[in-house]
C-alpha positions as CSV (number, residue, x, y, z in Angstrom):
1,M,58.1,124.3,54.7
2,E,60.7,121.2,55.1
3,Q,57.6,119.1,54.3
4,Q,57.0,120.7,51.0
5,K,61.0,120.4,50.4
6,L,60.9,116.9,51.2
7,R,58.0,116.3,48.8
8,E,59.9,118.1,46.0
9,L,62.8,115.8,46.8
10,L,61.0,112.8,47.1
11,D,59.2,113.8,43.5
12,T,62.6,114.3,42.0
13,L,64.0,110.9,43.6
14,H,60.7,109.2,42.0
15,H,61.7,110.3,38.5
16,E,65.6,109.6,38.8
17,L,64.5,106.0,40.1
18,E,62.7,105.7,36.6
19,Q,65.8,106.5,34.8
20,V,67.9,103.4,36.4
21,A,68.3,101.0,33.6
22,S,70.4,98.2,34.5
23,V,68.5,96.5,37.5
24,D,70.2,93.3,39.3
25,E,68.6,91.6,42.1
26,T,70.1,93.8,44.8
27,T,69.3,97.0,42.9
28,E,65.6,95.7,42.5
29,V,65.3,95.4,46.4
30,V,66.8,98.5,46.9
31,L,64.6,100.5,44.3
32,S,61.4,98.3,45.8
33,N,62.3,99.7,49.3
34,L,62.8,103.3,48.4
35,R,59.4,103.1,46.5
36,A,57.6,101.9,49.7
37,D,59.4,104.6,51.6
38,M,58.5,107.2,49.4
39,Q,54.9,106.2,49.6
40,R,54.9,106.4,53.5
41,L,56.8,109.7,53.7
42,L,54.1,111.2,51.2
43,D,51.2,109.6,52.7
44,E,50.3,112.3,55.5
45,K,47.9,109.6,57.0
46,A,51.0,107.4,58.1
47,D,51.6,107.1,61.9
48,S,55.2,106.6,62.0
49,T,57.3,105.7,65.4
50,T,60.6,106.2,66.4
51,H,61.7,102.5,65.3
52,E,60.0,103.3,61.8
53,D,61.8,106.3,61.5
54,E,65.3,104.7,62.3
55,S,64.5,102.0,59.8
56,L,63.5,104.4,57.1
57,V,67.1,106.5,57.8
58,E,68.9,103.4,57.7
59,R,67.3,102.0,54.3
60,M,68.0,105.3,53.0
61,N,71.7,105.3,53.8
62,E,71.8,102.0,52.5
63,A,70.3,102.9,49.2
64,L,73.0,106.1,49.4
65,D,75.8,103.7,49.6
66,H,74.5,101.2,46.9
67,F,73.7,103.8,44.3
68,E,76.8,106.2,45.0
69,T,79.1,104.9,42.5
70,D,76.8,103.9,39.2
71,H,74.4,106.6,40.0
72,P,75.7,109.7,41.8
73,K,72.6,112.0,40.8
74,L,70.4,109.3,42.5
75,S,72.6,109.6,45.6
76,L,72.8,113.3,45.8
77,T,69.0,113.1,45.9
78,I,69.0,110.6,48.4
79,Q,71.4,112.8,50.7
80,H,69.2,116.0,50.1
81,I,66.2,113.7,51.6
82,L,68.1,112.3,54.5
83,D,69.2,115.9,55.2
84,S,65.8,117.2,55.1
85,L,64.5,114.2,57.3
86,A,67.2,115.3,60.1
87,K,65.9,118.8,60.2
88,M,62.4,117.3,60.8
89,G,63.9,115.3,63.2
90,F,63.7,111.6,61.8
């Protein structure tokens, strides 16, 4: 169930990322990392380790901080993803 919810949230995040119009260099890096992380999460064949999981959560938290002011809807979706990941043991 959590896996399906996570997929739905990642789809929502992907859609919202496409809506981000103003992109500075820092935002481009954050977006690039988020896209790569989303792909890894959606790829069921990926073998993750604890270190990768911690890095993923760290990057998601950094993205949350980065988008919090200018993109509150995007930040909310990222927070929901972080909550789902926590429930799944990440």
